[in-house]
Structures are given as structure tokens and as C-alpha cells.
N, C-alpha and C positions, 0 to 999 in steps of 0.2 A: 563650444561643444565640450562636454565632459569626457574625461578619459576613463575608460573602464577596462580593468584587466581581469575582472571576475567572470566574464562570460562563460569561459570553459568550466569554471567551478560550478556555476548554476546548471550548466548542461550535465555535468557529472552527477550532481545531486538529483537532477530530474531522472536520469537513467537508473541510479541506484534506488530511488524511491519507487519508480515504476516496477523494478525488479522485486522489491519487498512487497509491493501491492499485489503482484501476481502470485507470489509465494503465499501470502495470507489468503488469497482467493482460493488456492488449492487446499490450504489447510481448512478453510471454511467448508468447501465442498466435501472434503473427506469426513469431517466431523458431522456435517449435516446428514450424510449418507449413513454413517455409523449410528447416529441417534435414531434415524428412522428404522434401522434394522432391529434395534433394541426397544422400540416403542411398544411392541406387544410382548415383551419378555416378562419374566416373573418379577424383575426388579425395575419398575418404571423410574425410580429415582436416578439410576445410572443413565438412563436415556436423557433425563432432564439435565444432568451434569454435563454430558457430552454436548447437549444442545446449547447450554450456557457457554461452553468453551467455543462452540461454533459461532455464537453471537459475538464473542470477544474477538475472534479472528476476523469476522466481517467488519467490525468497527475499526480494528487496527488497519485492515486493508484499505478501507475508505479514507482513513486519515493519511496513509502513505500515498494514496492516489491524489488527494488534494495537494499534498506537498509536492508531488511530481508535477502536477499541472501548474502550480504557482512558480516553481523553479524553472520549468520549461518556458513559461510565459516571460519571466524576467530575463532568462538567458537569451530568448529570442529577441526581446525588445532592446537589449543593450547594444550599443554600437561600438565596434572596435576601432580605436583611433591609435595610430602608431605613436609611440612615446619616444621622443628624441633623447 
């Protein structure tokens, strides 16, 4: 049986990545809301710029979510073996 000391590291990475995914989710929601507020404004280009930033936040949030899921799975699958 292999000896793994990095289980806590993977779990820490999973928690941090989940935190960043939630933060990017809030950024996406805020920017999406702002872009819909300015959709009927005199300057539709500004709305499209905010919408593009909202899309970037969504993509970053999804990437962080995938990292969190992979790190949590790896941290869950590792077995802790006492090292003498």
C-alpha cells in the first residue's frame, strides 16, 4: 500500500478552489445583472463589454469548480497510512 501525506493538501486545494468558484459566481451574477440594466441604455457597447466580463467570470468560476471537484476526489480517494 502506498504512503500518501498529501491528502490534507488536496483537501485544502479543494476548499480554496470552491471558494474561488463561488466568488467568481457572484462576480458573474453581478456583471450579468449590470449588463441587463444597461442593455436599453444609450450606449449598448458598454452593456456588451460588461457582458463579456460576465462571461469571463463564468468561465473562470467553472474552471475553479472543476479544479475543486478533482482535488476533492483525489483527496477523498487517498488513504492515510502512518509513516514510521
